[in-house]
C-alpha positions as CSV (number, residue, x, y, z in Angstrom):
1,M,138.0,199.3,-25.0
2,R,134.4,198.7,-26.1
3,V,132.4,196.5,-23.7
4,E,130.6,193.7,-25.5
5,N,128.0,191.2,-24.3
6,G,127.6,187.7,-25.8
7,A,124.9,189.0,-28.1
8,D,127.5,191.3,-29.8
9,R,129.7,188.2,-30.5
10,I,127.2,185.8,-32.1
11,V,128.9,185.7,-35.5
12,D,132.2,184.9,-33.8
13,Y,130.6,181.8,-32.3
14,S,128.5,180.9,-35.3
15,K,129.8,177.3,-35.3
16,L,127.6,176.7,-32.2
17,F,124.5,177.7,-34.2
18,K,125.0,176.7,-37.9
19,G,122.7,173.9,-39.1
20,K,120.8,173.8,-35.8
21,K,117.1,174.4,-35.0
22,I,117.5,177.1,-32.4
23,G,115.2,177.9,-29.5
24,L,115.8,181.4,-28.0
25,I,114.8,182.5,-24.5
26,T,114.8,186.3,-24.6
27,A,113.2,189.6,-23.6
28,P,113.4,193.2,-24.7
29,T,116.9,193.5,-23.3
30,G,118.1,190.8,-25.8
31,L,119.9,193.5,-27.9
32,T,123.3,194.1,-29.2
33,A,125.2,197.3,-28.4
34,D,123.7,198.7,-31.6
35,L,120.2,197.9,-30.4
36,V,119.7,195.0,-32.8
37,S,117.5,192.3,-31.4
38,T,119.0,188.8,-31.0
39,I,115.7,187.5,-32.4
40,Q,116.4,189.4,-35.6
41,I,120.0,188.1,-35.7
42,F,119.1,184.5,-35.3
43,K,116.1,184.8,-37.7
44,E,118.3,186.3,-40.5
45,N,121.5,184.2,-40.0
46,F,120.4,180.9,-38.6
47,H,117.4,178.6,-38.2
48,L,115.3,180.2,-35.5
49,A,112.7,177.5,-34.8
50,A,111.1,178.7,-31.6
51,L,111.0,181.5,-29.1
52,F,110.5,180.8,-25.3
53,S,108.8,183.5,-23.3
54,P,109.7,184.3,-19.7
55,E,107.8,186.8,-17.5
56,H,106.7,190.0,-19.4
57,G,106.9,188.2,-22.8
58,V,109.7,188.2,-25.4
59,R,108.6,191.7,-26.5
60,G,108.0,193.0,-23.0
61,N,104.3,193.6,-23.6
62,L,103.0,191.7,-20.5
63,A,102.7,193.1,-17.0
64,A,104.6,191.6,-14.0
65,G,103.0,188.3,-13.0
66,A,100.8,188.1,-16.1
67,E,100.6,184.5,-17.5
68,V,101.9,184.0,-21.0
69,E,100.2,181.7,-23.5
70,T,101.6,180.1,-26.6
71,Y,101.3,182.4,-29.7
72,Q,103.0,183.3,-32.9
73,D,105.5,186.2,-32.9
74,P,103.9,188.7,-35.4
75,L,107.3,190.1,-36.6
76,T,109.0,186.8,-37.4
77,G,106.2,184.2,-37.6
78,V,108.1,182.1,-35.2
79,P,106.1,180.2,-32.5
80,V,106.4,181.6,-29.0
81,Y,106.1,179.0,-26.2
82,S,105.4,180.1,-22.6
83,M,107.8,179.6,-19.8
84,Y,105.5,181.5,-17.4
85,R,102.3,179.4,-17.3
86,K,99.9,179.1,-14.5
87,D,100.8,175.5,-13.8
88,S,104.5,175.6,-14.6
89,K,107.5,177.7,-15.4
90,R,109.4,174.8,-17.0
91,M,110.1,173.8,-20.6
92,T,108.1,170.7,-21.7
93,P,109.4,167.8,-23.7
94,E,107.1,168.9,-26.5
95,M,108.7,172.4,-26.6
96,L,112.2,170.9,-26.6
97,D,111.3,168.5,-29.4
98,E,111.0,171.6,-31.6
99,V,114.7,172.6,-31.3
100,D,118.3,171.2,-31.3
101,L,119.6,173.6,-28.8
102,V,118.4,176.4,-26.5
103,V,120.0,179.9,-26.3
104,Y,119.5,182.3,-23.4
105,D,119.9,186.1,-23.8
106,I,118.3,188.3,-21.1
107,Q,119.9,191.1,-19.1
108,D,120.1,190.3,-15.4
109,V,120.3,192.8,-12.6
110,G,122.5,190.8,-10.3
111,V,120.0,190.4,-7.5
112,R,118.6,187.1,-6.2
113,Y,115.0,188.2,-6.2
114,Y,115.0,188.9,-10.0
115,T,113.1,186.0,-11.7
116,F,114.8,185.9,-15.1
117,I,117.8,184.0,-13.7
118,Y,115.5,181.2,-12.6
119,S,114.0,181.0,-16.0
120,M,117.5,180.4,-17.2
121,L,118.3,177.8,-14.5
122,Y,115.0,175.9,-15.0
123,A,115.7,175.7,-18.7
124,L,119.3,174.6,-18.1
125,E,118.1,171.7,-16.0
126,D,115.3,170.8,-18.5
127,C,117.9,170.8,-21.3
128,A,120.2,168.6,-19.3
129,Q,117.5,166.1,-18.8
130,A,116.5,166.2,-22.5
131,G,120.1,166.0,-23.7
132,K,119.9,169.4,-25.5
133,P,122.8,171.8,-25.5
134,F,122.3,175.1,-23.7
135,V,124.0,178.3,-24.7
136,V,124.2,181.5,-22.6
137,L,124.9,184.7,-24.4
138,D,126.6,186.2,-21.4
139,R,125.9,189.7,-20.2
140,I,127.7,191.9,-17.8
141,N,126.5,192.2,-14.2
142,P,125.4,195.9,-14.0
143,L,126.1,195.9,-10.2
144,D,129.7,194.8,-10.9
145,G,131.2,191.3,-10.6
146,V,132.9,191.8,-7.3
147,T,130.5,193.2,-4.7
148,V,128.5,190.6,-2.7
149,E,125.8,191.6,-0.2
150,G,123.2,189.9,2.0
151,N,122.6,186.4,3.3
152,V,122.5,183.1,1.4
153,L,119.2,181.5,0.7
154,K,118.6,178.5,3.0
155,P,117.1,175.1,2.1
156,G,113.3,175.0,2.3
157,Y,112.9,178.6,1.2
158,E,113.2,177.9,-2.5
159,S,110.8,179.7,-4.9
160,F,110.7,181.5,-8.2
161,I,112.3,184.5,-6.5
162,G,115.1,182.4,-5.0
163,N,115.9,178.9,-6.1
164,F,119.6,178.4,-5.3
165,P,121.8,179.4,-2.4
166,L,123.0,182.7,-3.8
167,C,123.6,185.9,-1.8
168,V,121.1,188.8,-2.5
169,R,123.7,190.6,-4.6
170,Y,125.9,187.8,-5.9
171,G,128.5,189.4,-8.2
172,L,128.2,186.9,-11.0
173,T,127.2,187.1,-14.7
174,P,124.4,184.8,-16.0
175,G,126.9,182.6,-17.6
176,E,128.8,182.3,-14.3
177,V,125.6,181.5,-12.4
178,A,124.8,178.8,-15.0
179,G,128.2,177.3,-14.6
180,M,128.1,177.4,-10.8
181,V,124.6,175.8,-10.6
182,N,125.3,173.2,-13.2
183,D,128.4,172.1,-11.3
184,R,127.0,172.2,-7.8
185,M,123.7,170.5,-8.7
186,G,125.4,167.9,-10.8
187,W,123.2,168.4,-13.8
188,N,126.0,167.8,-16.3
189,A,124.3,169.9,-18.9
190,D,126.0,170.5,-22.2
191,L,126.6,174.2,-21.3
192,H,128.3,176.7,-23.5
193,V,128.9,180.4,-22.7
194,V,129.5,183.1,-25.3
195,P,131.5,185.4,-23.1
196,C,131.5,189.1,-22.7
197,K,134.5,191.1,-24.0
198,G,136.2,194.2,-22.5
199,W,134.4,194.1,-19.2
200,E,136.3,194.4,-16.0
201,R,134.7,192.8,-12.9
202,S,135.0,196.0,-10.9
203,Q,132.9,198.0,-13.4
204,L,129.5,199.2,-12.6
205,F,127.1,199.7,-15.5
206,P,127.7,203.5,-16.0
207,E,131.4,202.8,-16.4
208,T,130.8,200.4,-19.4
209,G,129.6,203.1,-21.9
210,R,126.6,200.9,-22.8
211,I,123.0,202.1,-23.1
212,W,120.7,201.2,-20.2
213,I,117.7,199.2,-21.5
214,H,115.3,198.7,-18.6
215,P,115.2,195.0,-17.9
216,S,111.5,195.3,-16.7
217,L,109.1,198.1,-16.4
218,N,109.7,198.8,-12.7
219,I,113.5,199.0,-13.1
220,P,113.7,202.0,-15.5
221,R,117.2,203.2,-14.4
222,F,120.5,201.9,-13.3
223,E,120.0,203.6,-9.9
224,T,116.8,201.6,-9.5
225,A,118.6,198.4,-10.0
226,L,121.2,199.4,-7.5
227,L,118.5,200.2,-4.9
228,Y,116.4,197.1,-5.7
229,G,118.5,194.7,-3.6
230,G,117.3,196.6,-0.5
231,T,114.0,198.1,-1.4
232,C,112.5,195.0,-3.0
233,L,112.1,193.7,0.6
234,F,109.1,196.0,1.0
235,E,107.2,193.8,-1.4
236,G,106.8,191.4,1.6
237,T,105.3,194.2,3.8
238,N,102.3,196.4,3.9
239,L,104.3,199.4,2.6
240,S,104.4,200.5,-1.0
241,E,107.7,199.9,-2.7
242,G,106.8,202.6,-5.2
243,R,105.0,200.5,-7.8
244,G,102.5,202.6,-9.6
245,T,104.8,205.7,-9.4
246,T,107.5,207.1,-11.7
247,F,110.1,206.0,-9.1
248,P,109.4,202.3,-8.4
249,F,111.8,200.8,-5.8
250,E,113.2,204.3,-5.1
251,M,110.3,205.5,-2.9
252,I,109.0,203.6,0.1
253,G,105.9,204.7,2.0
254,A,102.3,204.2,3.3
255,P,99.4,206.4,4.4
256,F,100.5,206.1,8.0
257,I,104.1,207.2,7.5
258,E,105.2,210.7,8.6
259,P,107.8,211.6,5.8
260,E,109.8,214.3,7.6
261,R,110.1,212.2,10.8
262,L,111.3,209.1,8.9
263,A,113.7,211.0,6.6
264,D,115.2,212.8,9.6
265,E,115.8,209.5,11.5
266,M,117.2,207.7,8.5
267,N,119.6,210.6,7.6
268,G,120.6,210.7,11.2
269,L,122.0,207.2,10.9
270,D,124.5,208.5,8.3
271,L,124.4,205.3,6.2
272,P,127.1,205.2,3.6
273,G,126.4,206.5,0.1
274,V,122.7,207.3,0.5
275,K,120.4,210.2,1.5
276,F,116.7,210.2,2.2
277,R,114.1,212.9,1.2
278,P,110.6,213.1,2.6
279,V,108.0,212.6,0.0
280,Y,104.3,212.2,-0.6
281,F,103.0,210.0,-3.5
282,T,99.8,208.4,-4.7
283,P,100.3,205.1,-6.5
284,T,98.3,204.5,-9.6
285,T,98.5,200.7,-9.3
286,S,99.5,198.1,-6.7
287,K,99.4,198.8,-3.0
288,F,97.5,201.9,-1.9
289,Q,96.2,202.6,-5.4
290,G,94.7,206.0,-5.4
291,E,95.7,206.7,-1.8
292,L,98.1,209.4,-0.6
293,C,101.2,207.9,1.0
294,G,103.9,209.5,3.0
295,G,107.4,208.1,2.9
296,V,111.0,208.6,1.7
297,Q,112.8,208.7,-1.6
298,L,116.3,207.2,-1.6
299,Y,119.1,208.9,-3.4
300,V,122.4,207.1,-4.0
301,T,125.2,209.7,-3.4
302,D,128.2,207.3,-3.7
303,L,127.8,204.2,-6.0
304,R,130.7,202.4,-4.4
305,A,130.0,203.1,-0.8
306,F,126.3,202.3,-1.0
307,H,125.1,199.0,0.5
308,A,121.6,198.3,-0.8
309,V,120.7,195.3,1.4
310,E,121.9,196.9,4.7
311,T,120.1,200.1,3.7
312,G,116.9,198.3,2.9
313,V,116.9,196.2,6.1
314,T,117.8,199.2,8.3
315,L,114.9,201.2,6.7
316,M,112.5,198.3,7.3
317,Y,113.5,197.8,10.9
318,T,113.3,201.5,11.6
319,I,109.7,201.7,10.2
320,K,108.8,198.5,12.1
321,R,110.1,200.0,15.4
322,N,108.3,203.4,14.9
323,Y,105.0,202.4,13.3
324,P,102.8,199.8,14.9
325,E,100.8,199.7,11.7
326,F,103.7,198.0,10.0
327,S,103.2,194.4,9.1
328,Y,104.5,191.6,7.0
329,L,102.1,190.3,4.4
330,P,100.5,186.9,4.8
331,P,101.3,184.0,2.5
332,I,100.0,184.4,-1.1
333,R,98.8,180.8,-1.2
334,V,97.7,178.2,1.3
335,N,100.5,176.2,2.8
336,S,103.2,178.6,1.4
337,R,105.6,180.8,3.2
338,P,105.1,184.5,3.8
339,F,106.6,186.5,0.9
340,I,109.1,188.2,3.2
341,D,110.5,184.7,4.1
342,L,110.9,184.0,0.4
343,L,112.6,187.3,-0.2
344,C,114.9,186.8,2.8
345,G,115.5,183.1,2.0
346,D,115.0,182.6,5.7
347,R,112.6,183.6,8.5
348,L,115.0,186.0,10.1
349,Y,113.1,189.2,9.3
350,R,109.7,187.9,10.4
351,E,110.9,186.2,13.6
352,G,113.1,189.0,14.7
353,T,115.3,186.9,16.9
354,M,118.4,189.0,16.1
355,D,118.8,192.7,16.7
356,L,119.7,194.8,13.7
357,P,123.5,195.0,14.3
358,E,123.7,191.2,14.9
359,L,121.6,190.5,11.8
360,L,123.7,192.6,9.5
361,E,127.0,191.2,10.9
362,S,125.7,187.7,10.1
363,F,124.9,188.8,6.6
364,R,128.4,190.2,6.2
365,E,129.9,186.8,7.2
366,E,127.7,184.9,4.8
367,S,128.7,187.4,2.0
368,R,132.4,186.9,2.8
369,I,132.2,183.1,2.5
370,F,130.1,183.3,-0.7
371,S,132.5,185.8,-2.2
372,L,135.3,183.3,-1.8
373,E,133.3,180.3,-3.1
374,K,132.1,182.0,-6.2
375,K,135.6,182.8,-7.5
376,K,135.9,179.2,-8.8
377,Y,133.3,180.1,-11.4
378,H,134.6,183.4,-12.6
379,L,135.0,183.7,-16.4
380,Y,136.5,187.2,-16.2
């Protein structure tokens, strides 16, 4: 059976959109299975009054972290309002005055650090406060809708890379996350979900038969998304997470790392579903730009057995133990938490009060509890 996302079913749910001034939050992944943009569908069939731009822009032409200003979309003539401004990542009352309802259509990667899900949740809360309906064109979770990994974000560690107590790998679709947060936060938003069709919760992305469209420039492949839950942790350290190479989030290293030594030690741990290859690389951007780094490249050998979070944490702790040059990065802004704390959703990594087996076991217990709690919000 063909697996369809909500974007493939817009016509089936046209009663939600007819006669309404529509505001669409989208990105380059806002496509049907036939690679038709939802921007085009809404422009041709309904009244598309505004586009709302998250990080990277609605057409994907902006770099990670680049601020987005209001502009006119050259292909449709529709105004594009920024949801990634220097002073705010919220929808303003003036933006919402332009539309009757807001539609969200962006492919998620199923990992807590990924910012698009928070653009959705901020917009959902803003629409609730403004009394505007909010529609999620649901999309499959590429990492399946069953597997849960990592710890739950703790109060006081909220940020744009984690703003709700989700596990790192949470096993929910965007529509399910919206339903969960709307319920638990008591927003009472007028939330509608255009559901997926033909998707089984146990399916990983390669099993769906769909074309992989990279959700952002540094997640070019499904394997990258699978690794991301563990290797993104290195963004909070002085090691390169592979940005500025052809394998972002698949290679980890620094000028002080001895590749063969690290690869031998990691392979000796016999972690499930992954192998490590010694590599040298020179990033063209980001950390260690233009410097030769030693490190390891991660290869997923068993998609089902692989545990991204446990692998990433084990790699980080192994490097920390063997290389005194390792460090966590300081806070980006004055009076803010170190980035590693925001990624962790806690201070556990930086404080190091638990040894590795104890830490991973605590994560497994938090994952188990979250996995039970989330079932209330399953749509599939």
